[in-house]
Each structure stands twice: as C-alpha cells, then as structure tokens.
C-alpha positions as CSV (number, residue, x, y, z in Angstrom):
1,X,-19.6,-34.6,59.2
2,X,-20.4,-31.4,61.0
3,X,-18.0,-28.8,62.2
4,X,-17.5,-30.0,65.7
5,X,-16.7,-33.5,64.4
6,X,-14.0,-31.8,62.1
7,X,-12.5,-29.9,65.0
8,X,-12.5,-33.2,67.1
9,X,-10.7,-34.9,64.3
10,X,-8.0,-32.2,63.9
11,X,-7.5,-32.3,67.7
12,X,-7.0,-35.9,67.6
13,X,-4.6,-35.9,64.8
14,X,-2.8,-32.7,65.6
15,X,0.6,-34.1,65.8
16,X,0.4,-35.5,62.3
17,X,-0.8,-32.4,60.8
18,X,1.9,-30.3,62.6
19,X,4.6,-32.7,61.5
20,X,3.7,-32.4,57.8
21,X,3.4,-28.6,58.1
22,X,6.7,-28.6,59.8
23,X,8.2,-30.6,57.1
24,X,7.0,-28.3,54.4
25,X,8.1,-25.1,56.3
26,X,11.5,-26.6,57.0
27,X,12.0,-27.7,53.5
28,X,11.2,-24.3,52.1
29,X,13.7,-22.9,54.6
30,X,16.4,-25.2,53.4
31,X,15.6,-24.5,49.8
32,X,15.9,-20.8,50.5
33,X,19.1,-21.3,52.0
34,X,20.6,-23.7,49.3
35,X,19.2,-21.6,46.3
36,X,21.5,-18.9,45.0
37,X,20.2,-15.3,44.9
38,X,18.7,-14.1,41.6
39,X,18.9,-10.5,40.3
40,X,16.5,-9.2,37.7
41,X,17.4,-6.0,35.6
42,X,15.0,-4.3,33.4
43,X,15.4,-2.1,30.2
44,X,12.7,-0.7,28.1
45,X,12.4,0.5,24.5
46,X,9.8,2.4,22.5
47,X,8.6,1.7,19.0
48,X,8.6,5.0,17.1
49,X,5.7,5.3,14.8
50,X,6.6,8.9,13.3
51,X,6.8,9.2,9.6
52,X,9.8,7.8,7.8
53,X,12.2,10.7,7.0
54,X,13.3,9.3,3.9
55,X,9.9,7.9,2.4
56,X,7.9,10.6,4.2
57,X,5.2,8.2,5.2
58,X,4.5,5.9,8.2
59,X,6.6,2.9,8.3
60,X,4.8,-0.2,6.7
61,X,2.8,-2.2,9.3
62,X,2.5,0.4,12.1
63,X,-1.2,0.7,11.4
64,X,-1.6,-2.8,12.3
65,X,-2.4,-3.4,16.0
66,X,-0.2,-6.6,16.1
67,X,3.0,-4.5,15.6
68,X,3.9,-4.7,19.3
69,X,3.4,-8.4,19.3
70,X,5.6,-8.7,16.1
71,X,8.4,-6.8,17.9
72,X,8.2,-9.0,20.9
73,X,8.6,-12.1,18.5
74,X,11.6,-10.4,17.0
75,X,13.1,-9.5,20.4
76,X,12.6,-13.2,21.7
77,X,13.9,-14.7,18.4
78,X,17.2,-16.9,18.1
79,X,18.7,-14.2,15.8
80,X,18.8,-11.7,18.6
81,X,19.9,-14.2,21.2
82,X,22.9,-15.3,19.0
83,X,23.7,-11.6,18.3
84,X,24.1,-11.0,22.1
85,X,26.4,-13.9,22.4
86,X,28.5,-12.5,19.5
87,X,28.3,-8.9,20.8
88,X,29.4,-10.0,24.3
89,X,31.9,-12.8,23.0
90,X,30.4,-15.2,25.4
91,X,31.5,-18.2,23.2
92,X,35.2,-17.3,23.8
93,X,34.9,-17.6,27.6
94,X,36.4,-20.8,28.8
95,X,33.7,-21.4,31.6
96,X,30.9,-21.4,29.0
97,X,33.0,-23.7,26.6
98,X,33.3,-26.2,29.3
99,X,29.7,-26.1,30.2
100,X,28.8,-26.3,26.6
101,X,30.9,-29.5,26.0
102,X,29.4,-31.1,29.1
103,X,25.8,-30.4,28.3
104,X,25.8,-31.0,24.5
105,X,29.3,-32.9,23.8
106,X,29.7,-30.6,20.8
107,X,26.4,-31.7,18.9
108,X,25.1,-28.2,19.0
109,X,27.0,-24.9,18.1
110,X,27.9,-23.1,21.0
111,X,26.2,-19.8,19.9
112,X,23.0,-21.7,19.5
113,X,23.3,-23.3,23.0
114,X,24.2,-20.0,24.6
115,X,21.3,-18.2,22.7
116,X,18.8,-20.8,24.2
117,X,20.3,-20.1,27.7
118,X,19.8,-16.3,27.2
119,X,16.4,-16.9,26.0
120,X,15.5,-18.9,29.1
121,X,16.5,-16.0,31.3
122,X,14.6,-13.5,29.2
123,X,11.3,-11.8,30.2
124,X,9.5,-9.6,27.7
125,X,6.4,-7.7,28.5
126,X,4.5,-5.1,26.4
127,X,2.7,-2.1,27.8
128,X,-1.0,-2.5,27.8
129,X,-1.8,0.8,25.8
130,X,1.4,2.1,24.3
131,X,4.3,1.1,22.1
132,X,6.7,0.6,25.1
133,X,8.3,-3.1,25.5
134,X,10.0,-4.0,28.8
135,X,12.9,-6.3,28.6
136,X,14.0,-8.1,32.0
137,X,16.8,-10.6,32.5
138,X,17.4,-12.8,35.5
139,X,21.1,-13.5,36.6
140,X,23.1,-14.5,39.6
141,X,24.8,-11.2,39.8
142,X,23.3,-7.6,39.5
143,X,26.0,-6.6,37.1
144,X,25.4,-9.7,34.8
145,X,21.5,-9.0,34.7
146,X,22.0,-5.3,33.9
147,X,24.7,-6.1,31.2
148,X,22.6,-8.9,29.5
149,X,19.5,-6.8,29.5
150,X,21.3,-3.9,27.9
151,X,22.9,-6.2,25.4
152,X,19.5,-7.8,24.4
153,X,18.1,-4.3,23.7
154,X,21.3,-3.3,21.7
155,X,21.1,-6.6,19.7
156,X,17.4,-6.1,19.2
157,X,17.8,-2.7,17.7
158,X,20.8,-3.7,15.6
159,X,18.4,-6.6,14.3
160,X,15.7,-4.3,13.4
161,X,18.0,-2.1,11.7
162,X,19.4,-4.9,9.9
163,X,16.0,-6.2,8.9
164,X,15.3,-2.8,7.4
165,X,18.5,-2.2,5.8
166,X,19.2,-5.7,4.1
167,X,16.1,-5.5,2.1
168,X,16.8,-1.9,1.1
169,X,20.2,-3.1,-0.2
170,X,18.8,-5.7,-2.2
171,X,16.2,-3.3,-3.5
172,X,19.0,-0.9,-4.3
173,X,20.9,-3.6,-6.3
174,X,17.9,-4.5,-8.1
175,X,16.9,-0.9,-9.0
176,X,20.4,-0.1,-10.1
177,X,20.1,-2.9,-12.7
178,X,16.5,-1.7,-13.7
179,X,17.9,1.9,-14.0
180,X,20.6,0.9,-16.3
181,X,17.9,-0.9,-18.5
182,X,15.6,2.0,-18.4
183,X,18.3,4.4,-19.4
184,X,19.4,2.3,-22.4
185,X,15.6,2.0,-23.5
186,X,15.4,5.7,-23.1
187,X,18.5,6.4,-25.2
188,X,17.4,4.0,-27.9
189,X,13.8,5.5,-28.1
190,X,15.6,9.1,-28.5
191,X,17.8,7.7,-31.0
192,X,15.0,6.3,-33.1
193,X,13.1,9.6,-32.8
194,X,16.1,11.7,-33.9
195,X,16.8,9.4,-36.9
196,X,13.2,9.5,-38.0
197,X,13.2,13.3,-37.7
198,X,16.5,13.7,-39.6
199,X,15.2,11.3,-42.3
200,X,12.0,13.2,-42.9
201,X,13.5,16.5,-42.4
202,X,11.3,17.4,-39.4
203,X,12.4,20.3,-37.5
204,X,9.2,21.7,-36.1
205,X,6.6,19.3,-37.3
206,X,3.4,20.9,-35.8
207,X,4.3,24.4,-37.4
208,X,4.9,23.0,-40.8
209,X,1.9,20.7,-40.6
210,X,-0.1,23.9,-39.7
211,X,1.2,25.8,-42.8
212,X,0.5,22.9,-45.1
213,X,-3.0,22.5,-43.7
214,X,-3.7,26.3,-44.2
215,X,-2.5,26.1,-47.7
216,X,-4.8,23.1,-48.3
217,X,-7.8,25.0,-46.9
218,X,-6.9,28.1,-49.1
219,X,-6.6,25.8,-52.2
220,X,-10.0,24.3,-51.3
221,X,-11.5,27.8,-50.9
222,X,-10.0,28.8,-54.3
223,X,-11.3,25.7,-56.0
224,X,-14.8,26.4,-54.9
225,X,-14.8,30.0,-56.0
226,X,-13.3,29.0,-59.5
227,X,-15.8,26.3,-59.9
228,X,-18.7,28.9,-59.4
229,X,-17.0,31.0,-61.9
230,X,-16.5,28.2,-64.2
231,X,-19.9,27.2,-64.1
232,X,-21.3,30.6,-64.9
233,X,-18.9,31.0,-67.7
234,X,-20.0,27.7,-69.2
235,X,-23.5,28.7,-69.0
236,X,-22.7,31.9,-70.7
237,X,-20.7,30.2,-73.4
238,X,-23.6,27.9,-74.1
239,X,-25.8,31.0,-74.5
240,X,-23.3,32.6,-76.7
241,X,-23.3,29.5,-79.1
242,X,-27.0,29.4,-79.2
243,X,-29.8,31.5,-80.7
244,X,-29.8,34.0,-78.0
245,X,-26.2,35.3,-78.4
246,X,-27.4,38.8,-78.9
247,X,-28.9,38.8,-75.3
248,X,-25.7,38.2,-73.6
249,X,-24.7,41.0,-71.2
250,X,-21.4,41.5,-73.0
251,X,-23.2,41.9,-76.2
252,X,-25.8,44.3,-74.8
253,X,-23.1,46.3,-72.7
254,X,-20.6,46.5,-75.9
255,X,-20.6,50.2,-77.2
256,X,-19.5,49.4,-80.7
257,X,-22.6,47.0,-81.1
258,X,-24.8,49.6,-79.3
259,X,-23.5,52.2,-82.1
260,X,-24.0,49.8,-84.9
261,X,-27.5,49.0,-83.8
262,X,-28.3,52.8,-83.7
263,X,-26.8,53.2,-87.2
264,X,-28.8,50.2,-88.3
265,X,-32.0,51.4,-87.0
266,X,-31.4,54.9,-88.6
267,X,-30.7,53.2,-92.1
268,X,-33.7,51.1,-91.8
269,X,-35.8,54.1,-90.9
270,X,-34.3,55.9,-93.9
271,X,-34.9,53.0,-96.1
272,X,-38.6,52.9,-95.4
273,X,-38.8,56.5,-96.0
274,X,-37.1,56.5,-99.3
275,X,-38.7,53.3,-100.4
276,X,-42.2,55.0,-99.9
277,X,-41.3,58.0,-101.9
278,X,-38.7,56.8,-104.6
279,X,-39.6,53.0,-104.9
280,X,-37.4,50.0,-104.7
281,X,-35.3,50.5,-107.7
282,X,-34.1,54.1,-106.8
283,X,-30.4,54.3,-106.5
284,X,-30.6,56.1,-103.2
285,X,-32.9,53.1,-101.9
286,X,-30.3,50.5,-103.3
287,X,-27.5,52.4,-101.7
288,X,-29.2,52.5,-98.3
289,X,-30.2,48.6,-98.5
290,X,-26.5,47.9,-99.1
291,X,-25.5,50.2,-96.2
292,X,-28.0,48.2,-94.1
293,X,-26.4,44.9,-95.0
294,X,-22.9,46.1,-94.3
295,X,-24.0,47.4,-90.8
296,X,-25.7,44.0,-90.1
297,X,-22.6,42.1,-91.2
298,X,-20.5,44.3,-89.0
299,X,-23.1,43.6,-86.2
300,X,-22.7,39.9,-86.6
301,X,-19.0,40.1,-86.7
302,X,-18.8,42.1,-83.7
303,X,-21.2,39.8,-82.0
304,X,-19.0,36.8,-82.8
305,X,-16.0,38.6,-81.5
306,X,-17.8,39.3,-78.2
307,X,-19.1,35.7,-77.9
308,X,-15.7,34.4,-78.8
309,X,-14.2,36.2,-75.8
310,X,-16.9,34.6,-73.7
311,X,-15.5,31.2,-74.8
312,X,-12.1,32.1,-74.3
313,X,-12.9,33.3,-70.6
314,X,-14.8,30.0,-70.1
315,X,-11.7,28.0,-71.3
316,X,-9.4,30.0,-69.2
317,X,-11.8,29.3,-66.1
318,X,-12.0,25.6,-66.8
319,X,-8.2,25.4,-67.2
320,X,-7.9,27.3,-63.9
321,X,-10.4,25.0,-62.2
322,X,-8.3,21.9,-63.5
323,X,-5.2,23.3,-62.3
324,X,-6.6,24.1,-58.9
325,X,-8.1,20.7,-58.6
326,X,-4.8,19.0,-59.4
327,X,-3.0,21.3,-56.8
328,X,-5.7,20.5,-54.3
329,X,-5.2,16.9,-54.6
330,X,-1.5,17.3,-54.6
331,X,-1.7,19.4,-51.4
332,X,-4.2,16.9,-49.9
333,X,-1.8,14.0,-50.5
334,X,1.1,16.1,-49.0
335,X,-0.9,16.8,-45.9
336,X,-2.0,13.2,-45.5
337,X,1.8,12.2,-45.9
338,X,2.7,14.8,-43.4
339,X,0.0,13.5,-41.0
340,X,1.2,10.0,-41.3
341,X,4.8,11.3,-40.6
342,X,3.6,13.3,-37.7
343,X,1.6,10.3,-36.3
344,X,4.7,8.1,-36.5
345,X,6.8,10.9,-35.0
346,X,4.2,11.2,-32.3
347,X,4.4,7.4,-31.6
348,X,8.0,7.8,-31.2
349,X,7.7,10.8,-29.0
350,X,5.2,8.9,-26.9
351,X,7.8,6.0,-26.5
352,X,10.4,8.5,-25.6
353,X,8.1,10.0,-22.9
354,X,7.2,6.6,-21.6
355,X,10.8,5.6,-21.4
356,X,11.4,8.9,-19.7
357,X,8.8,8.4,-17.2
358,X,9.9,4.9,-16.4
359,X,13.4,6.0,-16.1
360,X,12.5,8.7,-13.6
361,X,10.5,6.4,-11.5
362,X,13.1,3.7,-11.4
363,X,15.6,6.4,-10.6
364,X,13.7,7.7,-7.7
365,X,13.1,4.4,-6.3
366,X,16.8,3.7,-6.7
367,X,17.6,7.0,-4.8
368,X,15.2,6.0,-2.0
369,X,16.4,2.6,-1.7
370,X,20.0,3.7,-1.7
371,X,19.2,6.1,1.1
372,X,17.5,3.5,3.1
373,X,20.3,1.1,2.6
374,X,22.7,3.7,4.2
375,X,20.6,4.7,7.0
376,X,21.8,4.0,10.5
377,X,18.8,5.2,12.4
378,X,16.4,2.7,13.7
379,X,12.6,3.1,14.6
380,X,13.5,1.6,17.9
381,X,14.6,4.0,20.8
382,X,16.0,3.1,24.3
383,X,13.5,4.4,26.8
384,X,15.5,3.3,29.9
385,X,18.6,1.4,30.2
386,X,18.9,-1.4,32.9
387,X,20.9,-0.7,36.0
388,X,22.3,-3.3,38.4
389,X,19.4,-4.0,40.9
390,X,20.1,-3.5,44.6
391,X,17.8,-6.3,45.9
392,X,17.6,-9.8,44.6
393,X,14.3,-10.7,42.7
394,X,14.5,-14.3,43.9
395,X,14.1,-16.3,46.1
396,X,11.3,-14.1,48.0
397,X,11.6,-15.3,51.7
398,X,8.2,-13.8,52.8
399,X,6.3,-15.0,49.8
400,X,7.9,-18.5,49.8
401,X,7.1,-18.8,53.5
402,X,3.5,-17.9,53.1
403,X,3.1,-20.2,50.2
404,X,4.8,-23.0,52.3
405,X,2.4,-22.3,55.3
406,X,-0.5,-22.5,53.0
407,X,0.7,-25.6,51.0
408,X,1.8,-27.3,54.3
409,X,-1.7,-26.5,55.8
410,X,-3.5,-28.0,52.9
411,X,-1.4,-31.1,53.0
412,X,-1.8,-31.3,56.7
413,X,-5.4,-31.3,56.4
414,X,-5.5,-33.8,53.6
415,X,-3.2,-36.2,55.4
416,X,-5.3,-36.0,58.6
417,X,-8.6,-36.6,56.7
418,X,-7.0,-39.5,54.8
419,X,-5.7,-41.1,58.0
420,X,-9.1,-40.6,59.5
421,X,-10.7,-42.2,56.7
422,X,-8.8,-45.3,57.1
423,X,-8.8,-45.2,61.0
424,X,-12.2,-44.1,62.0
425,X,-12.7,-43.6,65.7
426,X,-15.4,-42.2,68.0
427,X,-14.5,-38.5,68.8
428,X,-17.8,-37.3,70.3
429,X,-21.1,-38.3,71.9
430,X,-22.9,-37.9,68.6
431,X,-20.7,-40.4,66.9
432,X,-22.2,-43.5,68.7
433,X,-25.7,-42.9,67.3
434,X,-24.3,-41.9,63.9
435,X,-21.7,-44.6,63.5
436,X,-23.4,-47.6,65.5
437,X,-27.0,-46.8,65.3
438,X,-27.4,-47.4,69.0
439,X,-29.0,-44.9,71.2
440,X,-26.9,-43.3,73.9
441,X,-28.0,-43.2,77.6
442,X,-25.6,-40.9,79.1
443,X,-22.0,-40.0,79.4
444,X,-19.4,-41.0,82.1
445,X,-17.4,-38.3,83.7
446,X,-13.7,-38.4,83.2
447,X,-11.7,-40.3,85.8
448,X,-9.4,-37.4,86.7
449,X,-9.0,-33.7,86.2
450,X,-7.2,-32.3,83.1
451,X,-4.3,-30.1,83.6
452,X,-3.7,-27.9,80.5
453,X,-1.3,-25.1,80.2
454,X,-0.6,-25.4,84.1
455,X,-4.2,-24.7,85.1
456,X,-6.0,-27.0,87.6
457,X,-9.1,-28.7,86.4
458,X,-12.0,-29.3,88.3
459,X,-13.7,-32.7,88.8
460,X,-17.0,-32.4,86.5
461,X,-20.2,-33.4,88.0
462,X,-22.0,-36.6,86.9
463,X,-24.1,-36.0,83.8
464,X,-27.5,-37.7,83.9
465,X,-28.8,-36.5,80.6
466,X,-30.7,-39.2,78.7
467,X,-29.7,-38.9,75.0
468,X,-32.1,-41.7,73.7
469,X,-34.5,-44.4,74.6
470,X,-33.6,-48.0,75.1
471,X,-34.8,-50.5,72.4
472,X,-38.1,-52.4,72.9
473,X,-36.2,-55.7,73.7
474,X,-34.2,-54.0,76.5
475,X,-37.5,-52.9,78.2
476,X,-38.9,-56.4,77.9
477,X,-35.7,-57.7,79.6
C-alpha cells in the first residue's frame, strides 16, 4: 500500500473515522463536565544534617545516600497517615463514619481505612540533588488539600521526633538501671579497698614501702661491708694462732713489744760481750741470761695479748655479720610481705578505678539519653507550608482535549484500516493491476461534473492513455 492508496482509503471511509473521533472527543467533554474538580496543595520539608546539639556528632545514617528515600518511606507509612487521622479527628466526623460502614461493614478499623484514603491522595517527591522533600495532596476543595498537606507534614515531623525520642527513653531506663548497678559495684570495690587498708594499717603504702626498701638496701650494704671486715679479721686470727703471729701488723706496731724487743736485743748483745770476757758461769753472765729469759717471756705474753685482741675483734665481726644477716633476712621478708600487700592493694585500687570508669561512662550515657528523651526538636524543618491553590489541578481541559484528539485519531485510523481490510474495494486505477492481475487499457471520464464547496466542475476530457498491453489470447481473438 502506497501513500496515494492510503489517502484514497481515508477519503472513502472518512465518515467512519470522523464518527469515532467525534465520539471520543464528545466522551471526553462529557467526562470533563461530570468529573469534579481536584485541587492540589504542596508543602515542602528539609532534612537537617547539621550536628546533633546533644551528641555533638552528625545524626546516625545521614552519611548514607539513601536517607532521603528512608524519609520518604516514613512519610508514606501507615503510622503517619493514621496520625493525620488522629490529629484532625477525622474518625469522629459522621460523614466519614457513614462511608466507612458502607465500604468495610466495620471489618477494618476506621483509622486504618481513613489512613489508606489519605495515602491514596498523597504524592511525595524528593528533590534531585538536595535534602528537600515535597508533599502534595489532592482534594476536592482548596482548603481541604492545603489542610491535609500541612497535616501530613506535621504528622511526619511528630513521627520522626517520636522515632527518635522513644528509643532514647528506653535507653534512658536501661542506663538508669545500669547506673545503679555500676554505683553499687563502685561502692563495693571502695569498701573492700578501705577494709584492706584498715586491716593492714596502710596509710601511704608507697611511701612506707619506699622507706622499708631503702632500709633493706642499707642493711645489704652494711652486710657486704661487714663480710669484708669479717673475712679480713678471720685471716688475721688464723695468722695470729699460727707460727707467724709475730708478723702481725698489731704486733709489729705495738710500742710495748717494740721496747721489749729493743731491751732483748741489748741484753743479748751484753750477754755475748760478758760471755766472751767472763765465761758462762760468771754471775753477771748468769744474771743477764736470766734477764733475757724474763724479757722473752714478757714478749711472748704481750704477743699473746695482742693476738688475743685480734681473735676478739674477729669474734665481734663474725657476730655482727650474723646479726646483720638475720636483720637483712627479716627486712627482706618484711619487704616481700609489704610488696604482696601493696600488690593486693593495687589490685583493689584497679578494681575501684575500673568501677569508677564504668560508672562514669554509664552516667554519661544516661545523661545523654535523658537529654535526648526530653528533646522537642526534630531534624525535619518545614521549608514551605501548603496554601489553598487558586486553580484546580484536575481535570486539565486543554491536555485532555489534546489527548482525546490524539486517541480518537488513532482509533479512527485503526477502525478505517480494519474496515478496509474486511471490505476491500478498488479506490484507484492502480488497484486493478495490483488486485486483479489484469492490465488496464484506459479510464473512462466521469459522467457528470463534480461540485465541491460550491465550485463548478468542468467536464474532463476523455483520457486515451494506454496503461498496459492486452493479453496474447485477446490479440488472437
């Protein structure tokens, strides 16, 4: 089918197409007259992402791109719609009660049914690149549309505040109980520490431990020094009791022994002189020999006295060493006991500190949760309130008529083509060859002139165009 054939079909079936187009347009006009006017009021809110004034941080979840979608879900929820019903007291109006009984027979609560009606007239649209959300509501009167749009925004703000405050109240009750338990644990730990300090007489455990530790170091130093002295005195005592007692420093430095040794040397020299002159039996020789023996006896006695003092000194040193060793062992045991007591006290002090930190943390969370449970500020703010619209939003006459013309035209074309498909006729000269497969010899002029729009037609001349050759059998005939 070419374009000329299509035009010829439209001309032939024009009344059918025009009838369908007229029915569609007429039906649209009737529907426009019968349908009530609809008014749409729009309010907008902004989701505030500033830091929380209580916690000092961004509200949880605002870093996620889906926050606006979450707020839209909350706004379009049954909870918000039913809050609108309660705030406006729609369930108490007799008209709505009658409609509810007729529609549900009382099988559904009236708040749920009215909430579904409100959701049907609600239109929520987010801004593309911001946190602004627009709320539109469609109603039969401008005042109703504006009132319901503002009521939806208010119910949404109340719901978001409730969703924030209710968990905070639960947390507050939870942390209140935990705070009491933490306080009791802290008091118990402090009582154990106080009882332990009182039992062990600890006032300043660190200072006392330092003093005792210093005394232990001093005793250890004294023991080392006395051990050196005792070792020296022991070796000198061994030397004093041996054959080399006369070589002791005390013996050599003793003035008495030094004098006696000088006297002995003089007497021995005198004895040699007298013995060489007078002989061994001379009374002077015998007297000097006796004096020498007496001097030697005195030297031995004085030497024993000096070496005896060395033994006494060694005994004293050994006794002092043993005493210091015992004091050192006692002091070491005392320091160890104090260290054990201090360690136990430190454990109790750490328990007190841990209980204090736990109490402070729970107390801080309790304070924060208590403040959050008492807040009356929402992170949702009204950007613009809905006002009664001046013009109805539906039905749109111009748009509906354009759509009616387009739809009617499409239906008319479809009807014309369907009718032509079931009732095919020859509309043009070319249809003979295409449909019958027979060549056309020519066309006959119209019998009378055509008058269209009042114009006088002229009789066309006879067309003698040959459009095709006759078949072979025609020529032979």
